[in-house]
N, C-alpha and C positions, 0 to 999 in steps of 0.2 A: 570854451565849450564847443565841441563839434556840432554843426547844425546841418539840417536838411531842408531843401526847398519844399514847400507844400504844393506848388503848382507847376512843377517841372517833371520831365520823365525820370526814370530810375537812374542810378549811378551818380548820386550827387551828395553822398555823405562824406564828410571829412572824418577820417578814422585813423587811429594810431597804427603805425607800421614799425614795430620795434620801438625805438626811442624817437622816431620822427612821425610827423603827421602828413598824410597824403590827402590832397583835395580831390574828391571824386568828380567835382563839377569844375570844369576849366574856367567858367565865367567868374567863379568866386575868387580865383586868383587874380582877376582883373579889377573887378569892382566891389569885392568884399560884400557880396550878397545884396548889392543895391538893386532895388526895384522888384524884389520878390521876398516872399515869406520863407522862413526856415523853421526847422524843428530839430531838437537835439537828437543826436545819434542814440542816446539812451532810450528816449521815447520811441523812436523808430524801431530800435531793437526790441522793445517790449511788444510793439504791434506785430513785428515779424515773428517774434518768439511765440505769440499766440497761434499764428498760422502754422508755424513749424510744429507746435504741439498737436494742432488739429491734424496735420499730415501724419504725425507719428501715431496718433490714435487710430487713424484710418488704416495705416499699415499694420498696426498691432491687431486690429479687428480682422483684417484680411489674413494675417498669420493664423489667428485663432480659427477662422473659417476653414483655411486650408488644412490645419492640423485636424479639425473635425472630419474633413473630407478624407484625409489619410486614414484616420481610424475607421471611418465608414468603409473605405476600400479594403482595409485589413479584415474587417468583419465580413465584408462581402466575399473576399477571397476564401476566408475560413468556411463560410456558408457554402460556397461553390465546391470546395474540396470535400466537405462533409456530404453534400448532396450527391456529388459525383461518386464518392466511395460507396455510399448507400445504394445508388443506382447500379453500380457495377456488381456489388455484392448480391443485391436482390435479383438482378438479371441473370447472374451466374447460377443462383439457386433455381430460378425458373427454367433456364435452359438445361440445367442438369436434370430437373424433373422431366422436362420434355424429352431429353435424350434417353433417360431411363424408360419412359413410357414407350418410345419408339423401339428401344432394345427389347422390351418385354413383348411388344407386339411382334417384332421380328422373331423372337424366340417362340412365341405361340404359333406363328405361321409355320416356322420350321418344324416344330413338334407335330403339328397337325398334318403337314405334308409327309413327314417321315412315318407317322402312324398309319396314314392312309396308304402310303407306299408299301409298308410291311404287310398290311392287310390284303392289298391287291396282289402283291407278289405271292403271298401264301395261297390265295385263291387260285392264281394262275398255276402254281405248282401242283395243287391238288388236281386241277383239271388236266394238267399235263400227265400226271401219273395215271389218271383214269384213261386217258387216251392211249398211253403207252401200253397199259394192260389190255385195252381193247385191240390194239394193233397186234399184240402177241397172240391173243385169242384168234384173231382173224387169220394170222399167218399159220397158226396150227391147223385151223379148219381148212385153210387153202391147201395145206400139205396133204391132209387126209383125202380131200376131194381129188387132188392131183394123182395120188397113189391109186385111188379107186378108179379114176378115169383111165389108168394104164392097165387095168386088169383085162387079160385077153379071154378068160373063161367067162362066158356069158352067165352061166349059172352062179358062179362065184360072185360076179358083179351084182346080180340081183339079190343074192343072199346077204351080202355085206351092206348094201345101200340102206336098208331100213335101220341098221345099227348105228348109223352116223348120228352123232349128237346134234340136236337142232341149234341153229344160229342164235346166239343171245341177242337180246334187244340192244340196239345201238344207243349210246349215250345221247343225251339231249344236245341240241345244237349249241355250238360254242360262239359266244359274242366276244370278238376281239376288239378291245378298246384301242383307238388310234394312239399314236405316240404323243399326241398333243393333249392327253387327258389332264395334265396339270397346267395347261396354258391359261385356264380360267383363273387360277390363283395368281399367276403373274399379271394378268390383265387387271384383276381387282387391286393388287398392290400398286400397280402403275397408276390406277385411277386415284387411289389415296394420295400417292406422291404428287400427282398433278394438282389435286385440290389443295394440298398443303402448300405447294408452291404458289398457287393463286392467292391463298389467304395471306401468305407472307408478303407477296408483292403488293397486295391491296392495303394491308394494314401496316406495312413497314414504315410508311411515312409518319405514323403516330409514334414510332419507336426511334427512328433515325434522328440524329442531331444535324443532319445535312441541312444547311440553310438556316439553322437556328443560331442566332447571335446571343452570346452570353455577354451582356453589356456590363463591363467592369470599369468603364470610363466615367469621368465626371459628367453630370447632366449637361445636355446640350443647352446652350443659351436660348432663352425664350425669344421668339421673333420680335422685332421692333415695329414692323409695319404690317398693314393688312395683307399686302402681297406676300410677305414672309409667312404669315399665318395660313394663307390660302394654300400653301404648298402641302399642308397637313390636313386639308379639308377632306371630310369623309361623307359619302352619300348615306344618309341615315333616314329610315322610315319608322313610323310608329307601328307597334304590334297590336292589332285589333284584339288579340286574346288577353291583353292586359288593360284595355281601355274600360273605364267606368261606363256604366250603361247610359249616363247622361251626356257622354261625349260623342259627338259625331265626327268621324274621321273622313277626310276628303283630300283632294289634290294628291292622289296616289299614296294615301296614308301618311302624308307629311303634315297635314293641318288637323288640329283638334279644336272643336267649337262646343261650348256649353249649350245644351238644348234643354227646354222644359219637358219635352217628351222623352220617355225611355226608349233607347235604341234596341232593336231586335238582335242583340248579340246572343250567341249560344253560350251555354254554361261552360265555364272553363276555370280550373283551379288557379290560374295566373291572374285572374281579373281582380282589379281593385273594386271592392264593394262598398267602402265607406267614403273615402276621399276621392274627389273627382280628379284622378291622375291617370297617366298612361306612360309606359316605357317604350323605348326603341326596340325594334326587332333585332338590330345588329349590336353586338358587343363592341366595346371600345378598348383597344389595346394599343401599346406603343404611344406614339404622339398623334393626337387628333385635334381637329378644330372644326367647329360648326357654329352656325348662327341661328338665332330664334327671333322671328318677327312677331310682335304682339300688338294687340289693339288696346287692351286695358290691363287688368291685373293678371299676373301669372307667376308661377315659380319655375325657374329654370334650374334643373337638378341633374345630378348623376346618382346612381344607386347600384348596389349589388343586386344580383338576380334573386338572392334569397331574402330580400326584404319582404316583410309580412304583407299580405294582400287583403285579408278579410277584416271588415269592421272599420271603426273610426278611431282607433287607438293611436298613440304616438308611434308605436312600432310600425305603423303603416304610412305615416305622413312624412313626406320628403323633408329632411333636415332635423327631424325630431328624434332621431335614433342614430346608432353608430354604423348604420348601413347605407346612409345617404347624406348628400351635401346639397344645399339648395340656396339660390339667390331669389328672394321674393321681390318682385318689381310691381310698383303701383305708381303711375305717373313718374315723377322724378324722385320718388322715395325708394331706397333700396335697403334690404335687410338680409344679412347672410345667417343661415341657420345650419348648425351641425351638432349632432349628439345632444339635441335639445338646448343648445347654447346659442344665444342671439348676439350678433355683431352688427351694430349700425354701420351703414355704408353710405358715403356721399359720392355724388357724381352727376354729370349732366344728364338731362332727360333725353331718352332716345327710344324709338320703337323697336330697335334691333339690339340684341345682346349677343356678343361673341363669347364662345367658351373654348378655352385651350386646355388640353389635358396631356400631361406627360406621365403615363401610368408608372413607369419604372422609377422615375425621379420623384414621384409623389407630389407633383405640382398640378394644381387646378386653379385656373385664372378666369375671371369674368371681366368682359370689356363692354363699355358703351360704344356702339358703332354708329358713326355718322360720317362726316367728311374726314374726320380723324378718329383714331381709336384711343379711348381713355380707360385706363385700368380702374376698375371698380373695387375688386377684391381678389387677393391671391391666397391660396391655401398651400401649405407645405405639410404633408403628412405621409403616411405609409399605406398604400393600397395593397390589399392582400388578395383581391380577386379582380377579374375583368369587370368593368363598369358598363352601365347602360344609361343612355340619355333619358331624361324624364321631363314631363310637363305636368304642372298642377294648377288648378283653378280654385280660388277661394272667395273672390268677390271683395274681400278686404283683408288687411294684414292679420286680423284676428282669426280669420278662418271661420267666421260664424255662418256665412251663407255664400252661395255662388250667384253670379249675375249672368243671366241668359245672354248669349251673344258674345261673351268673352271668348277670345280665340288666340291661338298661337300656332306658328308654322315653322317647321324646320326648313330653312332656306336652301334652295339649289345654288351651289357655289361653283359648279363646274359646267 
């Protein structure tokens, strides 16, 4: 029976090679396994077979994962195509409407100018005819006066003078418009053009795809070290308009502390009125990392902007609805809440919690940060809106009361 040593390095199984046996350990050919233990090749094969099956399972799992990624990419490509086609179709309709509007305005201006042109030219021609009639009359009168002035007989001159018809009243003074009478129209149209160009220049960044990345690649791997996470660190501040009136904001609106006195915040529709919570001013997009330093109990959360704010219902509390995700921290006890579902989390106690978000990949991870980073909980989901960082205070995990002095701070990482 082929044997294998139990206490020697690999390559020591005697195994059949065709109709012959090949000793894998050269020592066995000398002393026939003296001085060391051996194991049968069949037993070793069984052990190695288990490892081989484990490797195959790992490979098969990776194949399944990659096949899912391929399907996701196919779906994403279809979504991109549909979205792009709709954007092109809608933008063409809008631009067609805009072009039609400009063409109508152009036609209106043209019609108004031509109508005014016709009216002014008609008025000018009427005045011209009046002037020409007056000139003819004046020329006739001048001829009569000239003829009379050449009469040599004084008696005849005096006799004919009173019979001359009196000079008719002259027409009113004529106002000749300058040739630039329509320049004000050109100036007005030019002003409209300039304003339209300004609007397009200012607003075009909202329409243009320049600089916009359509990410169709597989999700980027999550960093392994704190230095790697810090590459995605964001400067985040708390929004006073969302802070519950029992929360005092300080340290440049990065720190929130539970107070017994009500703070003198102005009324605002974004303010949490039931749960002692606050959201960040900045939205979180792409890949982001931030850290929260706490002194006692706090929930470290992310939420959509349209989370409910009024009252103490589940729709307003971080983690108890489908618009927020929260890690509740009290001493070394962690609990993750999402859509009113609780997940116990184990991990080392730390006063600092790191949060990593990859919005497009749908990854949200919480870490215990000390000398090393320990993953507490990771979420894989689909985020449909930009997220906002959140802090909540409850005193205990049941959320029955808040403890004055509880605080949490969004750390400066740069």
